[in-house]
Biotite code that builds the C-alpha atoms (Angstrom):
import biotite.structure as struc

atoms = struc.array([
    struc.Atom([0.000, 0.000, 0.000], chain_id="A", res_id=1, res_name="MET", atom_name="CA", element="C"),
    struc.Atom([1.299, 3.120, -0.986], chain_id="A", res_id=2, res_name="ALA", atom_name="CA", element="C"),
    struc.Atom([0.957, 6.177, 1.093], chain_id="A", res_id=3, res_name="ALA", atom_name="CA", element="C"),
    struc.Atom([-0.992, 8.976, -0.447], chain_id="A", res_id=4, res_name="ALA", atom_name="CA", element="C"),
    struc.Atom([0.522, 12.316, -0.349], chain_id="A", res_id=5, res_name="THR", atom_name="CA", element="C"),
    struc.Atom([-1.538, 15.384, 0.134], chain_id="A", res_id=6, res_name="VAL", atom_name="CA", element="C"),
    struc.Atom([-0.307, 18.397, -1.600], chain_id="A", res_id=7, res_name="GLU", atom_name="CA", element="C"),
    struc.Atom([-1.306, 21.849, -0.581], chain_id="A", res_id=8, res_name="ILE", atom_name="CA", element="C"),
    struc.Atom([-1.506, 24.397, -3.349], chain_id="A", res_id=9, res_name="ASP", atom_name="CA", element="C"),
    struc.Atom([-0.739, 27.786, -1.856], chain_id="A", res_id=10, res_name="LEU", atom_name="CA", element="C"),
    struc.Atom([-2.392, 29.582, -4.694], chain_id="A", res_id=11, res_name="ASN", atom_name="CA", element="C"),
    struc.Atom([-5.674, 27.771, -4.082], chain_id="A", res_id=12, res_name="VAL", atom_name="CA", element="C"),
    struc.Atom([-5.231, 28.275, -0.367], chain_id="A", res_id=13, res_name="LEU", atom_name="CA", element="C"),
    struc.Atom([-4.691, 32.009, -0.832], chain_id="A", res_id=14, res_name="ALA", atom_name="CA", element="C"),
    struc.Atom([-7.774, 32.330, -3.059], chain_id="A", res_id=15, res_name="TRP", atom_name="CA", element="C"),
    struc.Atom([-9.811, 30.300, -0.587], chain_id="A", res_id=16, res_name="ALA", atom_name="CA", element="C"),
    struc.Atom([-8.688, 32.605, 2.248], chain_id="A", res_id=17, res_name="ALA", atom_name="CA", element="C"),
    struc.Atom([-9.552, 35.705, 0.159], chain_id="A", res_id=18, res_name="VAL", atom_name="CA", element="C"),
    struc.Atom([-12.950, 34.246, -0.745], chain_id="A", res_id=19, res_name="ASN", atom_name="CA", element="C"),
    struc.Atom([-13.648, 33.307, 2.866], chain_id="A", res_id=20, res_name="PHE", atom_name="CA", element="C"),
    struc.Atom([-12.663, 36.824, 4.039], chain_id="A", res_id=21, res_name="THR", atom_name="CA", element="C"),
    struc.Atom([-14.860, 38.421, 1.364], chain_id="A", res_id=22, res_name="LEU", atom_name="CA", element="C"),
    struc.Atom([-17.708, 36.113, 2.352], chain_id="A", res_id=23, res_name="LEU", atom_name="CA", element="C"),
    struc.Atom([-17.316, 37.054, 6.006], chain_id="A", res_id=24, res_name="VAL", atom_name="CA", element="C"),
    struc.Atom([-17.147, 40.789, 5.154], chain_id="A", res_id=25, res_name="VAL", atom_name="CA", element="C"),
    struc.Atom([-20.205, 40.586, 2.864], chain_id="A", res_id=26, res_name="VAL", atom_name="CA", element="C"),
    struc.Atom([-22.137, 38.519, 5.362], chain_id="A", res_id=27, res_name="LEU", atom_name="CA", element="C"),
    struc.Atom([-21.131, 40.898, 8.165], chain_id="A", res_id=28, res_name="ALA", atom_name="CA", element="C"),
    struc.Atom([-22.330, 43.886, 6.190], chain_id="A", res_id=29, res_name="ARG", atom_name="CA", element="C"),
    struc.Atom([-25.397, 42.337, 4.640], chain_id="A", res_id=30, res_name="VAL", atom_name="CA", element="C"),
    struc.Atom([-26.552, 39.760, 7.137], chain_id="A", res_id=31, res_name="LEU", atom_name="CA", element="C"),
    struc.Atom([-24.892, 40.481, 10.481], chain_id="A", res_id=32, res_name="TRP", atom_name="CA", element="C"),
    struc.Atom([-26.268, 44.031, 10.921], chain_id="A", res_id=33, res_name="ARG", atom_name="CA", element="C"),
    struc.Atom([-29.916, 43.073, 10.150], chain_id="A", res_id=34, res_name="PRO", atom_name="CA", element="C"),
    struc.Atom([-29.685, 40.090, 12.512], chain_id="A", res_id=35, res_name="VAL", atom_name="CA", element="C"),
    struc.Atom([-28.218, 42.262, 15.254], chain_id="A", res_id=36, res_name="ILE", atom_name="CA", element="C"),
    struc.Atom([-30.863, 44.947, 14.583], chain_id="A", res_id=37, res_name="GLU", atom_name="CA", element="C"),
    struc.Atom([-33.577, 42.284, 14.627], chain_id="A", res_id=38, res_name="LEU", atom_name="CA", element="C"),
    struc.Atom([-32.279, 40.949, 17.928], chain_id="A", res_id=39, res_name="LEU", atom_name="CA", element="C"),
    struc.Atom([-32.007, 44.507, 19.362], chain_id="A", res_id=40, res_name="ASP", atom_name="CA", element="C"),
    struc.Atom([-35.562, 45.275, 18.212], chain_id="A", res_id=41, res_name="ASP", atom_name="CA", element="C"),
    struc.Atom([-36.806, 42.047, 19.778], chain_id="A", res_id=42, res_name="ARG", atom_name="CA", element="C"),
    struc.Atom([-34.943, 42.837, 23.019], chain_id="A", res_id=43, res_name="ARG", atom_name="CA", element="C"),
    struc.Atom([-36.473, 46.344, 23.087], chain_id="A", res_id=44, res_name="LYS", atom_name="CA", element="C"),
    struc.Atom([-39.933, 44.902, 22.399], chain_id="A", res_id=45, res_name="GLU", atom_name="CA", element="C"),
    struc.Atom([-39.553, 42.393, 25.222], chain_id="A", res_id=46, res_name="VAL", atom_name="CA", element="C"),
    struc.Atom([-38.323, 45.147, 27.571], chain_id="A", res_id=47, res_name="GLU", atom_name="CA", element="C"),
    struc.Atom([-41.261, 47.360, 26.533], chain_id="A", res_id=48, res_name="THR", atom_name="CA", element="C"),
    struc.Atom([-43.715, 44.518, 27.083], chain_id="A", res_id=49, res_name="ASN", atom_name="CA", element="C"),
    struc.Atom([-42.194, 43.766, 30.476], chain_id="A", res_id=50, res_name="LEU", atom_name="CA", element="C"),
    struc.Atom([-42.354, 47.452, 31.405], chain_id="A", res_id=51, res_name="SER", atom_name="CA", element="C"),
    struc.Atom([-45.994, 47.664, 30.276], chain_id="A", res_id=52, res_name="GLN", atom_name="CA", element="C"),
    struc.Atom([-46.815, 44.484, 32.171], chain_id="A", res_id=53, res_name="ALA", atom_name="CA", element="C"),
    struc.Atom([-45.230, 45.946, 35.310], chain_id="A", res_id=54, res_name="GLU", atom_name="CA", element="C"),
    struc.Atom([-47.176, 49.196, 34.853], chain_id="A", res_id=55, res_name="GLN", atom_name="CA", element="C"),
    struc.Atom([-50.385, 47.215, 34.333], chain_id="A", res_id=56, res_name="ALA", atom_name="CA", element="C"),
    struc.Atom([-49.640, 45.190, 37.483], chain_id="A", res_id=57, res_name="ARG", atom_name="CA", element="C"),
    struc.Atom([-48.987, 48.382, 39.472], chain_id="A", res_id=58, res_name="VAL", atom_name="CA", element="C"),
    struc.Atom([-52.183, 49.957, 38.071], chain_id="A", res_id=59, res_name="GLU", atom_name="CA", element="C"),
    struc.Atom([-54.163, 46.804, 38.864], chain_id="A", res_id=60, res_name="ALA", atom_name="CA", element="C"),
    struc.Atom([-52.788, 46.831, 42.411], chain_id="A", res_id=61, res_name="GLU", atom_name="CA", element="C"),
    struc.Atom([-53.688, 50.516, 42.776], chain_id="A", res_id=62, res_name="ARG", atom_name="CA", element="C"),
    struc.Atom([-57.209, 49.870, 41.439], chain_id="A", res_id=63, res_name="LEU", atom_name="CA", element="C"),
    struc.Atom([-57.616, 46.901, 43.796], chain_id="A", res_id=64, res_name="ARG", atom_name="CA", element="C"),
    struc.Atom([-56.557, 49.103, 46.721], chain_id="A", res_id=65, res_name="ALA", atom_name="CA", element="C"),
    struc.Atom([-58.975, 51.835, 45.562], chain_id="A", res_id=66, res_name="ASP", atom_name="CA", element="C"),
    struc.Atom([-61.832, 49.344, 45.240], chain_id="A", res_id=67, res_name="TYR", atom_name="CA", element="C"),
    struc.Atom([-61.026, 47.870, 48.636], chain_id="A", res_id=68, res_name="THR", atom_name="CA", element="C"),
    struc.Atom([-61.066, 51.354, 50.138], chain_id="A", res_id=69, res_name="GLN", atom_name="CA", element="C"),
    struc.Atom([-64.341, 52.187, 48.369], chain_id="A", res_id=70, res_name="GLN", atom_name="CA", element="C"),
    struc.Atom([-65.916, 48.970, 49.611], chain_id="A", res_id=71, res_name="ILE", atom_name="CA", element="C"),
    struc.Atom([-64.755, 49.729, 53.148], chain_id="A", res_id=72, res_name="SER", atom_name="CA", element="C"),
    struc.Atom([-66.138, 53.271, 52.863], chain_id="A", res_id=73, res_name="GLN", atom_name="CA", element="C"),
    struc.Atom([-69.449, 51.934, 51.515], chain_id="A", res_id=74, res_name="ALA", atom_name="CA", element="C"),
    struc.Atom([-69.653, 49.451, 54.393], chain_id="A", res_id=75, res_name="GLN", atom_name="CA", element="C"),
    struc.Atom([-68.982, 52.230, 56.927], chain_id="A", res_id=76, res_name="ARG", atom_name="CA", element="C"),
    struc.Atom([-71.610, 54.430, 55.295], chain_id="A", res_id=77, res_name="GLU", atom_name="CA", element="C"),
    struc.Atom([-74.103, 51.550, 55.267], chain_id="A", res_id=78, res_name="ALA", atom_name="CA", element="C"),
    struc.Atom([-73.429, 50.902, 58.952], chain_id="A", res_id=79, res_name="GLN", atom_name="CA", element="C"),
    struc.Atom([-73.848, 54.626, 59.683], chain_id="A", res_id=80, res_name="ASP", atom_name="CA", element="C"),
    struc.Atom([-77.177, 54.608, 57.838], chain_id="A", res_id=81, res_name="ILE", atom_name="CA", element="C"),
    struc.Atom([-78.290, 51.542, 59.791], chain_id="A", res_id=82, res_name="ILE", atom_name="CA", element="C"),
    struc.Atom([-77.217, 53.154, 63.070], chain_id="A", res_id=83, res_name="ASP", atom_name="CA", element="C"),
    struc.Atom([-79.033, 56.404, 62.220], chain_id="A", res_id=84, res_name="LYS", atom_name="CA", element="C"),
    struc.Atom([-82.171, 54.493, 61.226], chain_id="A", res_id=85, res_name="ALA", atom_name="CA", element="C"),
    struc.Atom([-82.020, 52.500, 64.456], chain_id="A", res_id=86, res_name="THR", atom_name="CA", element="C"),
    struc.Atom([-81.610, 55.671, 66.512], chain_id="A", res_id=87, res_name="ARG", atom_name="CA", element="C"),
    struc.Atom([-84.421, 57.393, 64.601], chain_id="A", res_id=88, res_name="ALA", atom_name="CA", element="C"),
    struc.Atom([-86.706, 54.402, 65.110], chain_id="A", res_id=89, res_name="ALA", atom_name="CA", element="C"),
    struc.Atom([-85.870, 54.322, 68.811], chain_id="A", res_id=90, res_name="SER", atom_name="CA", element="C"),
    struc.Atom([-86.489, 58.062, 69.150], chain_id="A", res_id=91, res_name="GLU", atom_name="CA", element="C"),
    struc.Atom([-89.744, 57.762, 67.234], chain_id="A", res_id=92, res_name="GLN", atom_name="CA", element="C"),
    struc.Atom([-90.795, 54.853, 69.448], chain_id="A", res_id=93, res_name="ARG", atom_name="CA", element="C"),
    struc.Atom([-90.044, 56.924, 72.546], chain_id="A", res_id=94, res_name="GLU", atom_name="CA", element="C"),
    struc.Atom([-91.982, 59.877, 71.122], chain_id="A", res_id=95, res_name="GLU", atom_name="CA", element="C"),
    struc.Atom([-94.963, 57.668, 70.302], chain_id="A", res_id=96, res_name="ILE", atom_name="CA", element="C"),
    struc.Atom([-94.903, 56.125, 73.774], chain_id="A", res_id=97, res_name="LEU", atom_name="CA", element="C"),
    struc.Atom([-94.614, 59.558, 75.406], chain_id="A", res_id=98, res_name="ALA", atom_name="CA", element="C"),
    struc.Atom([-97.454, 60.883, 73.256], chain_id="A", res_id=99, res_name="LYS", atom_name="CA", element="C"),
    struc.Atom([-99.627, 57.859, 74.061], chain_id="A", res_id=100, res_name="ALA", atom_name="CA", element="C"),
    struc.Atom([-98.868, 58.273, 77.766], chain_id="A", res_id=101, res_name="GLN", atom_name="CA", element="C"),
    struc.Atom([-99.685, 61.977, 77.569], chain_id="A", res_id=102, res_name="SER", atom_name="CA", element="C"),
    struc.Atom([-102.930, 61.308, 75.697], chain_id="A", res_id=103, res_name="GLU", atom_name="CA", element="C"),
    struc.Atom([-103.875, 58.617, 78.219], chain_id="A", res_id=104, res_name="ALA", atom_name="CA", element="C"),
    struc.Atom([-103.237, 61.025, 81.090], chain_id="A", res_id=105, res_name="GLU", atom_name="CA", element="C"),
    struc.Atom([-105.265, 63.740, 79.352], chain_id="A", res_id=106, res_name="GLU", atom_name="CA", element="C"),
    struc.Atom([-108.088, 61.274, 78.777], chain_id="A", res_id=107, res_name="LEU", atom_name="CA", element="C"),
    struc.Atom([-108.002, 60.270, 82.444], chain_id="A", res_id=108, res_name="LEU", atom_name="CA", element="C"),
    struc.Atom([-107.966, 63.926, 83.527], chain_id="A", res_id=109, res_name="ASP", atom_name="CA", element="C"),
    struc.Atom([-110.957, 64.695, 81.292], chain_id="A", res_id=110, res_name="ARG", atom_name="CA", element="C"),
    struc.Atom([-112.773, 61.616, 82.583], chain_id="A", res_id=111, res_name="ALA", atom_name="CA", element="C"),
    struc.Atom([-112.066, 62.677, 86.180], chain_id="A", res_id=112, res_name="ARG", atom_name="CA", element="C"),
    struc.Atom([-113.243, 66.216, 85.455], chain_id="A", res_id=113, res_name="LYS", atom_name="CA", element="C"),
    struc.Atom([-116.367, 64.911, 83.738], chain_id="A", res_id=114, res_name="THR", atom_name="CA", element="C"),
    struc.Atom([-117.062, 62.556, 86.632], chain_id="A", res_id=115, res_name="ILE", atom_name="CA", element="C"),
    struc.Atom([-116.464, 65.374, 89.115], chain_id="A", res_id=116, res_name="SER", atom_name="CA", element="C"),
    struc.Atom([-118.753, 67.718, 87.184], chain_id="A", res_id=117, res_name="GLN", atom_name="CA", element="C"),
    struc.Atom([-121.463, 65.084, 86.861], chain_id="A", res_id=118, res_name="GLU", atom_name="CA", element="C"),
    struc.Atom([-121.121, 64.236, 90.568], chain_id="A", res_id=119, res_name="ARG", atom_name="CA", element="C"),
    struc.Atom([-121.360, 67.923, 91.501], chain_id="A", res_id=120, res_name="ASP", atom_name="CA", element="C"),
    struc.Atom([-124.342, 68.321, 89.194], chain_id="A", res_id=121, res_name="GLN", atom_name="CA", element="C"),
    struc.Atom([-126.002, 65.209, 90.666], chain_id="A", res_id=122, res_name="ALA", atom_name="CA", element="C"),
    struc.Atom([-125.355, 66.518, 94.181], chain_id="A", res_id=123, res_name="ILE", atom_name="CA", element="C"),
    struc.Atom([-126.792, 69.913, 93.208], chain_id="A", res_id=124, res_name="ALA", atom_name="CA", element="C"),
    struc.Atom([-129.821, 68.252, 91.634], chain_id="A", res_id=125, res_name="GLU", atom_name="CA", element="C"),
    struc.Atom([-130.205, 66.039, 94.682], chain_id="A", res_id=126, res_name="LEU", atom_name="CA", element="C"),
    struc.Atom([-129.968, 69.057, 96.996], chain_id="A", res_id=127, res_name="ARG", atom_name="CA", element="C"),
    struc.Atom([-132.513, 70.837, 94.870], chain_id="A", res_id=128, res_name="GLN", atom_name="CA", element="C"),
    struc.Atom([-134.807, 67.810, 94.960], chain_id="A", res_id=129, res_name="GLU", atom_name="CA", element="C"),
    struc.Atom([-134.320, 67.463, 98.729], chain_id="A", res_id=130, res_name="VAL", atom_name="CA", element="C"),
    struc.Atom([-135.032, 71.166, 99.145], chain_id="A", res_id=131, res_name="ALA", atom_name="CA", element="C"),
    struc.Atom([-138.187, 70.848, 97.064], chain_id="A", res_id=132, res_name="MET", atom_name="CA", element="C"),
    struc.Atom([-139.313, 67.786, 98.994], chain_id="A", res_id=133, res_name="LEU", atom_name="CA", element="C"),
    struc.Atom([-138.535, 69.556, 102.260], chain_id="A", res_id=134, res_name="THR", atom_name="CA", element="C"),
    struc.Atom([-140.519, 72.560, 101.116], chain_id="A", res_id=135, res_name="ILE", atom_name="CA", element="C"),
    struc.Atom([-143.420, 70.382, 100.066], chain_id="A", res_id=136, res_name="VAL", atom_name="CA", element="C"),
    struc.Atom([-143.333, 68.496, 103.355], chain_id="A", res_id=137, res_name="ALA", atom_name="CA", element="C"),
    struc.Atom([-142.950, 71.710, 105.355], chain_id="A", res_id=138, res_name="ALA", atom_name="CA", element="C"),
    struc.Atom([-145.753, 73.279, 103.365], chain_id="A", res_id=139, res_name="GLU", atom_name="CA", element="C"),
    struc.Atom([-148.060, 70.408, 104.148], chain_id="A", res_id=140, res_name="ARG", atom_name="CA", element="C"),
    struc.Atom([-147.182, 70.612, 107.783], chain_id="A", res_id=141, res_name="LEU", atom_name="CA", element="C"),
    struc.Atom([-147.523, 74.350, 107.878], chain_id="A", res_id=142, res_name="LEU", atom_name="CA", element="C"),
    struc.Atom([-150.819, 74.425, 106.048], chain_id="A", res_id=143, res_name="ARG", atom_name="CA", element="C"),
    struc.Atom([-152.295, 72.532, 108.781], chain_id="A", res_id=144, res_name="ARG", atom_name="CA", element="C"),
    struc.Atom([-150.936, 74.855, 111.404], chain_id="A", res_id=145, res_name="SER", atom_name="CA", element="C"),
    struc.Atom([-150.420, 78.246, 109.651], chain_id="A", res_id=146, res_name="MET", atom_name="CA", element="C"),
    struc.Atom([-152.646, 80.958, 108.473], chain_id="A", res_id=147, res_name="SER", atom_name="CA", element="C"),
    struc.Atom([-152.695, 82.185, 104.861], chain_id="A", res_id=148, res_name="ASP", atom_name="CA", element="C"),
    struc.Atom([-150.727, 85.278, 105.734], chain_id="A", res_id=149, res_name="GLU", atom_name="CA", element="C"),
    struc.Atom([-147.989, 83.263, 107.503], chain_id="A", res_id=150, res_name="ASP", atom_name="CA", element="C"),
    struc.Atom([-147.972, 80.889, 104.609], chain_id="A", res_id=151, res_name="HIS", atom_name="CA", element="C"),
    struc.Atom([-147.264, 83.674, 102.022], chain_id="A", res_id=152, res_name="HIS", atom_name="CA", element="C"),
    struc.Atom([-144.542, 85.226, 104.135], chain_id="A", res_id=153, res_name="ARG", atom_name="CA", element="C"),
    struc.Atom([-142.844, 81.834, 104.665], chain_id="A", res_id=154, res_name="LEU", atom_name="CA", element="C"),
    struc.Atom([-143.050, 81.018, 100.924], chain_id="A", res_id=155, res_name="ALA", atom_name="CA", element="C"),
    struc.Atom([-141.393, 84.359, 100.053], chain_id="A", res_id=156, res_name="GLU", atom_name="CA", element="C"),
    struc.Atom([-138.596, 83.742, 102.545], chain_id="A", res_id=157, res_name="GLU", atom_name="CA", element="C"),
    struc.Atom([-137.939, 80.234, 101.198], chain_id="A", res_id=158, res_name="ILE", atom_name="CA", element="C"),
    struc.Atom([-137.901, 81.481, 97.595], chain_id="A", res_id=159, res_name="VAL", atom_name="CA", element="C"),
    struc.Atom([-135.441, 84.219, 98.606], chain_id="A", res_id=160, res_name="ALA", atom_name="CA", element="C"),
    struc.Atom([-133.196, 81.690, 100.364], chain_id="A", res_id=161, res_name="GLU", atom_name="CA", element="C"),
    struc.Atom([-133.283, 79.288, 97.393], chain_id="A", res_id=162, res_name="VAL", atom_name="CA", element="C"),
    struc.Atom([-132.420, 82.135, 95.003], chain_id="A", res_id=163, res_name="VAL", atom_name="CA", element="C"),
    struc.Atom([-129.552, 83.190, 97.301], chain_id="A", res_id=164, res_name="ALA", atom_name="CA", element="C"),
    struc.Atom([-128.241, 79.597, 97.531], chain_id="A", res_id=165, res_name="VAL", atom_name="CA", element="C"),
    struc.Atom([-128.364, 79.076, 93.729], chain_id="A", res_id=166, res_name="ASN", atom_name="CA", element="C"),
    struc.Atom([-126.559, 82.359, 93.015], chain_id="A", res_id=167, res_name="ASP", atom_name="CA", element="C"),
])
């Protein structure tokens, strides 16, 4: 077996090196810059998206805090309204009870006054009736024992006394 010899042609090697260098320069100018620009644009887009996502997260957190605060405020206001309504109902209940008590007392006072007036009137009527019966009885007794002249004088005196008592 014979050993194969590899010969290197420097001319071909030089042209291959020049071609490779030209290829690298052309690719660097034509392809490398657009790839780098594409990668830079993509990096900037990712950074922008991340920044926007962070801003959206911060805004969402702020909105959540605002809504939580608004809900708390609404709950406090609702509780205040309930408390005010409870106090108003209690005050109204007390007013109604006081008014009912006052009306009941007024009704009792009027009933007592009416009873007192009717009692006084009944007593006055009874006194008047007793006086009339006394006069009739006295008249009957006196007719038997008095003269007409004494009878007239006595009747005038009794009428005068009754008029004086009634005035």
